[in-house]
N, C-alpha and C positions, 0 to 999 in steps of 0.2 A: 453484378455481384449481389448475392442475396444478403440479408441482414445478418444471419449467423456467421457467414464468412467474413463480413466486414467487422463484426464484433471480435471474431477470432484473430483477425489481423491486428486490431488495436490492442487487444489484451494478451498478446504473446509475451512470454516471459523472457524472450531474447533481450539481452543487454539491459537487464533489470527493469523491464517494462518501459523501455525508452519510447515506444510508439504511443503508449497511453500517456506518459508524462508530457510528451510533445503536444498531443491533442488537448490535454487538460490546460497546459500553459497557453495555448492559442485561444481558449474560450474566454468569453467576456462574462465576468461574474454577474449575477450569482449562478453557481453551478453546484451540483451535488457530487462530490468525489466518491469514487469507489472505495469503500472502507473494508468490505469483506463479502464473502459469498453468503447467499441466503441459506437457511437451514435445508438440508437435503430432503426432509419430509415434504417440502413444498413442491417437489418435482415428481413427475411420473416416473415409473420404473424404466420407461424407454429413454429417458434423458439422463442416464447414468454418467454420461461424460461430464456433467456439471461438477462431479467430484474432482476433476482435474483442473478446474479453474483456480486461479490464484486465490488465496485466502485473504487477500487484502494488501494492497501496495503499502499503505501507510502503517498498517498494523505490523507488517513484515519489517518495515524500516525501523519502527519503534522497538521491536523485539531485538533486532540485530544491534541497534545502538545500545540498548539497555544490557543485553547479555554480553556484548563485545567490549565493554568498558568496565574498569574497576569502579566499585561503589565508593571505595576509600583510597586515598593516596597512600604511598608507602609509609608516610609518617603518621597514618591513622586518621587524618582529617578527611572530611567529606569531599569527594571529587565533584566539585561544582561544574567542571567541564562536561561531565556526563549530563547533568541537568540542563546545561546550556545547549548541548546537542539535541536533547529531547525537545526543548522549547523551540529551537530553530526549525526542527522538522515538523512540529505541530503547528507552527505558524502558517504553513502552506495550505492545508485544508481549511484552517480557520478563516483565512482570508477569502476563501471562495464562497 
């Protein structure tokens, strides 16, 4: 199996990046988590497939947590559960 195919298997978007999450959990810290794709101008025109790589597992998680939850409760108070979710998700790459 060549390096690209191996990378492609790990970074598949199937089941919300479950292969990547499993590989990352099996690593011994310190490791550098994949936060997002590099800017497209760093790649040659023949590697246009790079645009189809995920834009970041953790950034995607943070976006869905933030956009998918109310900022304020129905009574107008700040929804601290939202910020707790953000904190719990951010602890994962911070611990690596």
